[in-house]
A tleap script that builds the chain and sets N, CA, C and O, in Angstrom:
source leaprc.protein.ff14SB
mol = sequence {
  NMET ARG THR VAL THR LEU ILE ALA LYS PRO
  GLY CYS HIE LEU CYS ASP ASP ALA ARG ALA
  VAL ILE GLU LYS VAL ALA ALA GLU THR GLY
  ALA ALA VAL GLU GLU ARG ASP ILE THR GLN
  ASP ALA ALA LEU TYR ASP ARG TYR TRP GLU
  GLN ILE PRO VAL VAL LEU VAL ASP GLY GLU
  GLN HIE THR PHE TRP ARG VAL ASP GLU ARG
  ARG LEU ARG GLY ALA LEU THR ALA CGLY
}
set mol.1.N position { -23.295 11.355 14.856 }
set mol.1.CA position { -22.169 10.846 15.388 }
set mol.1.C position { -20.990 11.727 15.238 }
set mol.1.O position { -20.820 12.247 14.135 }
set mol.2.N position { -20.144 11.969 16.205 }
set mol.2.CA position { -19.005 12.900 16.069 }
set mol.2.C position { -17.837 11.973 15.513 }
set mol.2.O position { -17.856 10.780 15.815 }
set mol.3.N position { -16.922 12.433 14.790 }
set mol.3.CA position { -15.756 11.868 14.191 }
set mol.3.C position { -14.520 12.485 14.668 }
set mol.3.O position { -14.407 13.708 14.579 }
set mol.4.N position { -13.576 11.772 15.167 }
set mol.4.CA position { -12.262 12.130 15.495 }
set mol.4.C position { -11.273 11.538 14.527 }
set mol.4.O position { -11.191 10.337 14.270 }
set mol.5.N position { -10.547 12.475 14.024 }
set mol.5.CA position { -9.530 12.100 12.985 }
set mol.5.C position { -8.086 12.302 13.526 }
set mol.5.O position { -7.750 13.400 13.969 }
set mol.6.N position { -7.274 11.300 13.494 }
set mol.6.CA position { -5.915 11.401 13.883 }
set mol.6.C position { -5.042 11.422 12.657 }
set mol.6.O position { -4.970 10.466 11.885 }
set mol.7.N position { -4.398 12.523 12.513 }
set mol.7.CA position { -3.375 12.595 11.446 }
set mol.7.C position { -2.009 12.302 11.977 }
set mol.7.O position { -1.540 12.990 12.884 }
set mol.8.N position { -1.334 11.274 11.428 }
set mol.8.CA position { -0.198 10.666 12.219 }
set mol.8.C position { 0.769 10.315 11.218 }
set mol.8.O position { 0.565 10.586 10.035 }
set mol.9.N position { 1.809 9.731 11.610 }
set mol.9.CA position { 2.865 9.166 10.731 }
set mol.9.C position { 3.438 7.967 11.524 }
set mol.9.O position { 3.510 7.924 12.752 }
set mol.10.N position { 3.879 6.890 10.570 }
set mol.10.CA position { 4.592 5.728 11.384 }
set mol.10.C position { 5.723 6.043 12.059 }
set mol.10.O position { 6.478 6.891 11.585 }
set mol.11.N position { 5.995 5.453 13.187 }
set mol.11.CA position { 7.021 5.601 14.127 }
set mol.11.C position { 7.077 6.793 14.971 }
set mol.11.O position { 8.103 7.191 15.523 }
set mol.12.N position { 5.857 7.378 15.052 }
set mol.12.CA position { 5.782 8.563 15.952 }
set mol.12.C position { 5.305 8.192 17.301 }
set mol.12.O position { 4.204 7.661 17.444 }
set mol.13.N position { 6.125 8.462 18.343 }
set mol.13.CA position { 5.596 8.029 19.714 }
set mol.13.C position { 4.535 9.033 20.233 }
set mol.13.O position { 3.718 8.635 21.064 }
set mol.14.N position { 4.507 10.094 19.866 }
set mol.14.CA position { 3.522 11.033 20.204 }
set mol.14.C position { 2.154 10.708 19.600 }
set mol.14.O position { 1.086 10.930 20.171 }
set mol.15.N position { 2.293 10.151 18.369 }
set mol.15.CA position { 1.075 9.618 17.614 }
set mol.15.C position { 0.458 8.472 18.411 }
set mol.15.O position { -0.762 8.372 18.548 }
set mol.16.N position { 1.331 7.610 18.932 }
set mol.16.CA position { 0.900 6.377 19.678 }
set mol.16.C position { 0.146 6.831 20.909 }
set mol.16.O position { -0.941 6.326 21.190 }
set mol.17.N position { 0.730 7.816 21.679 }
set mol.17.CA position { 0.117 8.364 22.806 }
set mol.17.C position { -1.144 8.993 22.508 }
set mol.17.O position { -2.068 8.867 23.311 }
set mol.18.N position { -1.310 9.746 21.303 }
set mol.18.CA position { -2.534 10.395 20.934 }
set mol.18.C position { -3.702 9.319 20.609 }
set mol.18.O position { -4.873 9.491 20.947 }
set mol.19.N position { -3.263 8.275 19.962 }
set mol.19.CA position { -4.083 7.230 19.447 }
set mol.19.C position { -4.786 6.610 20.759 }
set mol.19.O position { -6.000 6.410 20.776 }
set mol.20.N position { -3.970 6.324 21.832 }
set mol.20.CA position { -4.454 5.687 22.957 }
set mol.20.C position { -5.551 6.558 23.554 }
set mol.20.O position { -6.644 6.052 23.809 }
set mol.21.N position { -5.323 7.781 23.776 }
set mol.21.CA position { -6.318 8.760 24.383 }
set mol.21.C position { -7.482 8.776 23.476 }
set mol.21.O position { -8.624 8.639 23.915 }
set mol.22.N position { -7.228 8.936 22.251 }
set mol.22.CA position { -8.530 8.977 21.284 }
set mol.22.C position { -9.344 7.780 21.303 }
set mol.22.O position { -10.569 7.893 21.338 }
set mol.23.N position { -8.755 6.580 21.284 }
set mol.23.CA position { -9.552 5.414 21.445 }
set mol.23.C position { -10.315 5.214 22.765 }
set mol.23.O position { -11.438 4.715 22.828 }
set mol.24.N position { -9.601 5.650 23.808 }
set mol.24.CA position { -10.288 5.536 25.060 }
set mol.24.C position { -11.659 6.525 25.172 }
set mol.24.O position { -12.734 6.146 25.636 }
set mol.25.N position { -11.427 7.635 24.737 }
set mol.25.CA position { -12.418 8.675 24.760 }
set mol.25.C position { -13.651 8.391 23.760 }
set mol.25.O position { -14.835 8.566 24.047 }
set mol.26.N position { -13.156 7.927 22.551 }
set mol.26.CA position { -14.111 7.639 21.647 }
set mol.26.C position { -15.003 6.396 21.976 }
set mol.26.O position { -16.170 6.326 21.589 }
set mol.27.N position { -14.423 5.469 22.672 }
set mol.27.CA position { -15.172 4.267 23.146 }
set mol.27.C position { -16.244 4.734 24.278 }
set mol.27.O position { -17.355 4.215 24.384 }
set mol.28.N position { -15.821 5.659 25.011 }
set mol.28.CA position { -16.679 6.217 26.124 }
set mol.28.C position { -17.882 7.072 25.457 }
set mol.28.O position { -19.004 7.069 25.963 }
set mol.29.N position { -17.610 7.709 24.435 }
set mol.29.CA position { -18.612 8.686 23.921 }
set mol.29.C position { -19.253 8.231 22.731 }
set mol.29.O position { -20.214 8.862 22.291 }
set mol.30.N position { -18.792 7.111 22.109 }
set mol.30.CA position { -19.379 6.665 20.809 }
set mol.30.C position { -18.933 7.413 19.638 }
set mol.30.O position { -19.605 7.353 18.609 }
set mol.31.N position { -17.937 8.067 19.686 }
set mol.31.CA position { -17.409 8.825 18.476 }
set mol.31.C position { -16.751 7.892 17.563 }
set mol.31.O position { -16.149 6.924 18.028 }
set mol.32.N position { -16.815 8.107 16.240 }
set mol.32.CA position { -16.067 7.366 15.248 }
set mol.32.C position { -14.727 7.886 15.282 }
set mol.32.O position { -14.499 9.040 15.644 }
set mol.33.N position { -13.672 6.939 14.856 }
set mol.33.CA position { -12.242 7.286 14.798 }
set mol.33.C position { -11.743 6.970 13.439 }
set mol.33.O position { -11.985 5.852 12.984 }
set mol.34.N position { -11.128 7.762 12.797 }
set mol.34.CA position { -10.436 7.639 11.612 }
set mol.34.C position { -8.971 8.067 11.790 }
set mol.34.O position { -8.646 8.932 12.604 }
set mol.35.N position { -8.075 7.403 10.968 }
set mol.35.CA position { -6.676 7.847 11.050 }
set mol.35.C position { -6.122 8.168 9.688 }
set mol.35.O position { -6.372 7.345 8.808 }
set mol.36.N position { -5.406 9.232 9.367 }
set mol.36.CA position { -4.816 9.445 8.121 }
set mol.36.C position { -3.338 9.438 8.262 }
set mol.36.O position { -2.809 9.938 9.254 }
set mol.37.N position { -2.692 8.922 7.362 }
set mol.37.CA position { -1.142 8.813 7.366 }
set mol.37.C position { -0.632 9.995 6.551 }
set mol.37.O position { -0.892 10.124 5.355 }
set mol.38.N position { 0.169 10.924 7.315 }
set mol.38.CA position { 0.530 12.103 6.634 }
set mol.38.C position { 1.493 11.886 5.493 }
set mol.38.O position { 1.571 12.705 4.577 }
set mol.39.N position { 2.357 10.596 5.548 }
set mol.39.CA position { 3.181 10.308 4.597 }
set mol.39.C position { 2.567 9.802 3.362 }
set mol.39.O position { 3.320 9.564 2.418 }
set mol.40.N position { 1.360 9.613 3.242 }
set mol.40.CA position { 0.520 9.142 2.143 }
set mol.40.C position { -0.287 10.246 1.543 }
set mol.40.O position { -0.952 9.971 0.544 }
set mol.41.N position { -0.316 11.477 2.030 }
set mol.41.CA position { -1.129 12.584 1.632 }
set mol.41.C position { -0.360 13.881 1.559 }
set mol.41.O position { -0.027 14.490 2.575 }
set mol.42.N position { -0.086 14.290 0.337 }
set mol.42.CA position { 0.868 15.537 0.129 }
set mol.42.C position { 0.228 16.713 0.719 }
set mol.42.O position { 0.918 17.564 1.280 }
set mol.43.N position { -1.105 16.825 0.628 }
set mol.43.CA position { -1.800 18.068 1.169 }
set mol.43.C position { -1.800 18.024 2.682 }
set mol.43.O position { -1.449 19.015 3.322 }
set mol.44.N position { -2.170 16.945 3.251 }
set mol.44.CA position { -1.871 16.864 4.755 }
set mol.44.C position { -0.457 17.162 5.200 }
set mol.44.O position { -0.210 17.903 6.151 }
set mol.45.N position { 0.477 16.541 4.455 }
set mol.45.CA position { 1.928 16.746 4.821 }
set mol.45.C position { 2.179 18.225 4.822 }
set mol.45.O position { 2.708 18.756 5.798 }
set mol.46.N position { 1.783 18.978 3.660 }
set mol.46.CA position { 2.049 20.433 3.506 }
set mol.46.C position { 1.435 21.209 4.707 }
set mol.46.O position { 2.056 22.123 5.250 }
set mol.47.N position { 0.208 20.817 5.100 }
set mol.47.CA position { -0.428 21.541 6.095 }
set mol.47.C position { 0.062 21.192 7.349 }
set mol.47.O position { 0.290 22.156 8.081 }
set mol.48.N position { 0.296 20.058 7.818 }
set mol.48.CA position { 0.481 19.707 9.233 }
set mol.48.C position { 1.878 19.101 9.640 }
set mol.48.O position { 2.114 18.784 10.806 }
set mol.49.N position { 2.742 18.965 8.676 }
set mol.49.CA position { 4.039 18.284 8.899 }
set mol.49.C position { 4.723 18.762 10.285 }
set mol.49.O position { 5.367 17.934 10.929 }
set mol.50.N position { 4.608 19.916 10.689 }
set mol.50.CA position { 5.292 20.447 11.904 }
set mol.50.C position { 4.432 20.193 13.081 }
set mol.50.O position { 4.945 20.391 14.183 }
set mol.51.N position { 3.210 19.786 13.025 }
set mol.51.CA position { 2.281 19.631 14.192 }
set mol.51.C position { 1.882 18.262 14.503 }
set mol.51.O position { 0.997 18.081 15.339 }
set mol.52.N position { 2.478 17.227 13.884 }
set mol.52.CA position { 2.036 15.868 14.098 }
set mol.52.C position { 2.324 15.343 15.545 }
set mol.52.O position { 3.437 15.517 16.041 }
set mol.53.N position { 1.386 14.740 16.182 }
set mol.53.CA position { 0.043 14.324 15.626 }
set mol.53.C position { -0.826 15.464 15.752 }
set mol.53.O position { -0.685 16.332 16.614 }
set mol.54.N position { -1.836 15.442 14.772 }
set mol.54.CA position { -2.907 16.423 14.724 }
set mol.54.C position { -4.283 15.772 14.971 }
set mol.54.O position { -4.541 14.714 14.397 }
set mol.55.N position { -5.147 16.329 15.768 }
set mol.55.CA position { -6.397 15.661 15.924 }
set mol.55.C position { -7.515 16.642 15.576 }
set mol.55.O position { -7.627 17.771 16.053 }
set mol.56.N position { -8.395 16.023 14.615 }
set mol.56.CA position { -9.469 16.866 14.231 }
set mol.56.C position { -10.735 16.373 14.784 }
set mol.56.O position { -10.832 15.149 14.877 }
set mol.57.N position { -11.746 17.110 15.178 }
set mol.57.CA position { -13.081 16.691 15.597 }
set mol.57.C position { -14.126 17.319 14.611 }
set mol.57.O position { -14.320 18.532 14.527 }
set mol.58.N position { -14.748 16.407 13.907 }
set mol.58.CA position { -15.654 16.729 12.801 }
set mol.58.C position { -15.046 17.574 11.844 }
set mol.58.O position { -15.680 18.527 11.392 }
set mol.59.N position { -13.721 17.298 11.432 }
set mol.59.CA position { -13.076 17.984 10.526 }
set mol.59.C position { -12.336 19.278 10.755 }
set mol.59.O position { -11.668 19.894 9.924 }
set mol.60.N position { -12.570 19.604 12.063 }
set mol.60.CA position { -11.947 20.939 12.430 }
set mol.60.C position { -10.823 20.629 13.362 }
set mol.60.O position { -10.982 19.766 14.225 }
set mol.61.N position { -9.621 21.322 13.238 }
set mol.61.CA position { -8.568 21.030 14.207 }
set mol.61.C position { -8.866 21.263 15.593 }
set mol.61.O position { -9.298 22.358 15.955 }
set mol.62.N position { -8.655 20.253 16.448 }
set mol.62.CA position { -8.900 20.342 17.870 }
set mol.62.C position { -7.599 20.542 18.538 }
set mol.62.O position { -7.540 21.426 19.393 }
set mol.63.N position { -6.578 19.864 18.277 }
set mol.63.CA position { -5.306 20.085 18.925 }
set mol.63.C position { -4.088 19.404 18.147 }
set mol.63.O position { -4.290 18.740 17.130 }
set mol.64.N position { -2.947 19.582 18.622 }
set mol.64.CA position { -1.776 18.918 17.993 }
set mol.64.C position { -0.785 18.540 19.139 }
set mol.64.O position { -1.022 18.944 20.277 }
set mol.65.N position { 0.223 17.843 18.901 }
set mol.65.CA position { 1.265 17.308 19.637 }
set mol.65.C position { 0.767 16.454 20.770 }
set mol.65.O position { 1.042 15.255 20.765 }
set mol.66.N position { 0.019 17.006 21.788 }
set mol.66.CA position { -0.486 16.216 22.932 }
set mol.66.C position { -2.014 16.284 22.927 }
set mol.66.O position { -2.581 17.314 22.561 }
set mol.67.N position { -2.658 15.249 23.308 }
set mol.67.CA position { -4.070 15.121 23.494 }
set mol.67.C position { -4.495 15.118 24.850 }
set mol.67.O position { -4.175 14.187 25.588 }
set mol.68.N position { -5.238 16.140 25.277 }
set mol.68.CA position { -5.795 16.184 26.671 }
set mol.68.C position { -7.108 15.409 26.773 }
set mol.68.O position { -8.129 15.819 26.220 }
set mol.69.N position { -7.067 14.324 27.464 }
set mol.69.CA position { -8.301 13.418 27.524 }
set mol.69.C position { -9.588 14.259 27.950 }
set mol.69.O position { -10.634 14.159 27.310 }
set mol.70.N position { -9.461 15.103 29.075 }
set mol.70.CA position { -10.673 15.777 29.453 }
set mol.70.C position { -11.015 16.817 28.292 }
set mol.70.O position { -12.204 16.895 27.985 }
set mol.71.N position { -10.266 17.479 27.736 }
set mol.71.CA position { -10.669 18.476 26.712 }
set mol.71.C position { -11.267 17.909 25.468 }
set mol.71.O position { -12.152 18.499 24.848 }
set mol.72.N position { -10.697 16.584 25.061 }
set mol.72.CA position { -11.318 15.891 23.889 }
set mol.72.C position { -12.665 15.431 24.295 }
set mol.72.O position { -13.596 15.575 23.503 }
set mol.73.N position { -12.869 14.853 25.538 }
set mol.73.CA position { -14.097 14.385 26.040 }
set mol.73.C position { -15.166 15.461 25.945 }
set mol.73.O position { -16.263 15.271 25.420 }
set mol.74.N position { -14.739 16.690 26.531 }
set mol.74.CA position { -15.579 17.875 26.489 }
set mol.74.C position { -16.074 18.278 24.965 }
set mol.74.O position { -17.210 18.649 24.668 }
set mol.75.N position { -15.034 18.128 24.136 }
set mol.75.CA position { -15.435 18.538 22.679 }
set mol.75.C position { -16.424 17.579 22.116 }
set mol.75.O position { -17.302 18.019 21.374 }
set mol.76.N position { -16.366 16.293 22.402 }
set mol.76.CA position { -17.187 15.353 21.872 }
set mol.76.C position { -18.595 15.205 22.580 }
set mol.76.O position { -19.531 14.578 22.085 }
set mol.77.N position { -18.630 15.835 23.757 }
set mol.77.CA position { -20.014 15.759 24.393 }
set mol.77.C position { -20.723 17.082 24.458 }
set mol.77.O position { -21.860 17.208 24.914 }
set mol.78.N position { -19.921 18.159 23.930 }
set mol.78.CA position { -20.587 19.470 23.791 }
set mol.78.C position { -21.756 19.352 22.745 }
set mol.78.O position { -21.741 18.669 21.721 }
set mol.79.N position { -22.759 20.142 23.200 }
set mol.79.CA position { -23.977 20.104 22.302 }
set mol.79.C position { -24.000 20.787 21.084 }
set mol.79.O position { -25.002 20.742 20.370 }
savepdb mol mol.pdb
quit
């Protein structure tokens, strides 16, 4: 099973937009979804604070700021 991780922070409208796309595509593809709060993890904050929201697919950075639904679906269905 593929895993999509959203690295986000509270009150972030781009994070809300990303979450909606991720939830839709994950439901279609059967991917697991997890979310990490950048304000609760110093290492994530140091690495990604300028790029929030950040999307990882199976632990590898897929995108940041805006999530393209078609591109995410392609990443999750690629062999």
